[in-house]
C-alpha positions in Angstrom: 77.5 -51.9 -54.8 73.9 -51.6 -55.7 71.0 -53.0 -53.8 68.9 -55.6 -55.6 65.2 -54.8 -56.1 63.1 -56.9 -53.8 60.9 -58.1 -56.7 61.7 -58.1 -60.4 60.4 -54.9 -62.1 59.4 -53.3 -58.8 60.7 -49.9 -60.0 57.9 -49.9 -62.7 55.3 -50.8 -60.1 56.0 -48.2 -57.5 53.2 -46.2 -55.9 54.7 -42.7 -55.3 53.0 -39.7 -53.7 55.0 -36.6 -54.1 54.0 -33.5 -51.8 50.4 -34.7 -52.1 47.8 -32.5 -50.3 44.1 -32.2 -49.9 42.8 -28.8 -48.9 41.6 -28.8 -45.3 42.5 -32.4 -44.8 46.0 -33.4 -45.7 49.1 -31.3 -45.6 52.0 -32.0 -48.1 53.0 -35.6 -47.7 55.4 -37.7 -49.6 55.5 -41.5 -49.6 56.8 -44.3 -51.8 55.5 -47.9 -51.7 57.4 -50.7 -53.4 56.3 -54.4 -53.6 57.6 -56.5 -50.9 58.2 -53.6 -48.4 56.4 -52.1 -45.4 56.3 -48.4 -45.0 55.1 -46.8 -41.7 53.7 -43.3 -41.9 53.4 -41.3 -38.6 50.8 -38.6 -38.2 48.2 -37.3 -35.8 44.9 -39.3 -35.8 42.1 -37.7 -37.8 41.2 -36.8 -41.3 44.8 -36.6 -42.6 45.3 -40.4 -42.3 42.0 -41.1 -44.1 42.7 -38.5 -46.8 46.1 -40.1 -47.4 44.6 -43.5 -47.8 41.9 -42.3 -50.2 44.3 -40.3 -52.3 46.7 -43.2 -52.7 43.7 -45.4 -53.7 42.5 -43.0 -56.3 39.3 -42.2 -54.4 40.1 -38.6 -53.5 41.7 -35.9 -55.8 44.6 -33.9 -54.6 44.6 -30.1 -54.4 48.4 -30.2 -54.8 51.2 -32.6 -55.6 50.7 -35.9 -57.4 50.4 -39.7 -57.0 51.7 -42.0 -59.7 51.4 -45.7 -60.1 54.1 -47.0 -62.5 54.4 -43.5 -63.8 50.6 -43.2 -64.5 48.8 -40.4 -62.6 45.3 -41.7 -63.6 43.0 -42.3 -60.7 41.6 -45.4 -62.3 45.1 -47.0 -62.3 45.0 -47.2 -58.6 41.4 -48.0 -57.6 41.8 -51.7 -58.0 45.5 -52.0 -57.2 45.3 -50.3 -53.8 43.3 -52.1 -51.0 42.2 -50.1 -48.0 42.0 -52.0 -44.8 39.9 -50.7 -41.8 39.6 -47.1 -43.0 37.0 -45.3 -40.8 33.9 -44.3 -42.8 35.2 -46.2 -45.9 36.1 -49.8 -45.3 35.9 -50.1 -41.5 33.3 -52.8 -40.8 30.2 -52.0 -38.8 30.7 -53.2 -35.3 27.1 -54.4 -35.0 27.3 -56.6 -38.1 28.1 -60.3 -37.4 31.8 -60.9 -38.3 31.0 -63.9 -40.5 29.0 -61.5 -42.7 32.1 -59.3 -43.0 34.3 -62.2 -43.8 31.9 -63.5 -46.4 31.9 -60.1 -48.1 35.7 -60.0 -48.1 35.9 -63.6 -49.4 33.7 -62.5 -52.3 35.8 -59.5 -53.1 38.8 -61.7 -53.2 37.1 -64.0 -55.7 37.1 -66.9 -53.2 34.1 -69.1 -52.3 31.9 -67.1 -49.9 28.9 -69.2 -49.1 27.9 -70.3 -45.6 30.0 -73.5 -45.7 33.1 -71.8 -47.2 32.8 -68.9 -44.7 32.6 -71.2 -41.7 35.5 -73.2 -43.1 37.6 -70.1 -43.3 36.7 -68.9 -39.9 37.5 -72.3 -38.3 40.8 -72.4 -40.2 41.7 -69.1 -38.6 40.5 -70.2 -35.2 37.6 -67.7 -35.2 34.1 -68.1 -34.0 31.5 -69.2 -36.6 28.3 -68.1 -34.7 26.0 -65.8 -36.6 25.6 -64.0 -33.3 29.3 -63.1 -33.0 29.3 -59.3 -33.8 32.4 -57.6 -35.2 32.9 -55.6 -32.1 33.2 -58.8 -30.1 36.1 -60.1 -32.2 39.5 -59.3 -30.6 41.3 -56.4 -32.3 44.3 -58.5 -33.3 42.1 -61.2 -35.0 40.0 -58.6 -36.7 43.0 -56.8 -38.2 44.8 -59.9 -39.2 41.6 -61.3 -40.9 40.8 -58.0 -42.7 44.4 -57.6 -43.9 44.8 -61.2 -45.1 41.5 -61.1 -47.0 42.4 -57.7 -48.5 45.8 -59.0 -49.6 44.1 -62.1 -51.3 42.2 -59.8 -53.9 43.5 -60.8 -57.3 44.2 -57.2 -58.4 45.8 -56.1 -55.2 49.3 -54.6 -55.6 49.4 -52.3 -52.6 47.7 -52.3 -49.2 47.0 -49.5 -46.7 46.3 -50.5 -43.1 45.0 -47.5 -41.3 45.8 -46.8 -37.7 45.9 -50.2 -36.1 47.0 -48.5 -32.9 43.6 -46.9 -32.5 42.4 -50.3 -31.5 45.1 -50.5 -28.8 47.5 -52.6 -30.9 51.2 -52.2 -30.6 53.9 -52.5 -33.1 54.6 -56.0 -32.0 50.9 -56.8 -32.8 50.5 -55.3 -36.3 54.0 -55.5 -37.7 53.9 -59.3 -38.4 50.6 -58.8 -40.1 51.8 -56.1 -42.3 55.0 -58.0 -43.1 53.1 -61.1 -44.0 51.2 -59.0 -46.7 54.5 -57.6 -47.9 55.9 -61.2 -48.1 53.1 -62.0 -50.6 54.6 -59.3 -52.9 52.4 -56.3 -51.9 53.6 -52.8 -51.1 52.3 -52.1 -47.6 51.6 -48.8 -45.8 50.7 -48.7 -42.2 49.7 -45.4 -40.6 50.3 -44.8 -36.8 49.9 -41.9 -34.5 53.2 -42.1 -32.6 56.8 -42.8 -33.6 57.7 -44.7 -30.5 59.4 -48.1 -31.0 59.8 -47.4 -34.8 63.5 -46.6 -34.7 64.6 -49.8 -36.4 62.0 -49.6 -39.2 63.8 -49.1 -42.6 61.0 -47.2 -44.3 59.3 -44.3 -42.4 57.4 -41.4 -43.6 55.5 -38.5 -42.0 51.9 -37.4 -42.7 51.6 -33.7 -43.3 55.0 -33.0 -42.0 54.2 -34.6 -38.6 57.3 -35.4 -36.5 
């Protein structure tokens, strides 16, 4: 008996890294993302996680291995399809910037109304503060990650989403898993990187970063 694909045509839309490596940053790593599924990749915090995210998104060339989106290895094929959420030095928001500014920018990237009234309405709908004095660093980590993930998933070209190390903010699996699953329920293939494998035993799709245990 064969298992049905979670979404029609998902085989053709898989994002697959095969033994991908970046010299000095990422050791050989293999991971496969499928629409509608969450994959959790375990690895030590640091450059490897970031390099993995950038390579999957077509923003960093591999020194070995390959990444294919629907069988196409071109970098350009992935740059719009893969959304990077909270990647240090790349998409991680500046803590000193008012959170409403971050939300307005993300709304604009998603092609949604992003003016002051629309931004305030979105913040109120998600039970977040609307004050221009509310800095990003003052937003609870769970609200921050949920907001950034939801807005990233709303981008019209998004097909895959990488959420980088939510555990570095002190979030546990019980916190970030529902957020990742909600993005997968929208039809995205989702990758979450974490630093430890504790409490992950019942997750169906696990990978290791650079051969990490």
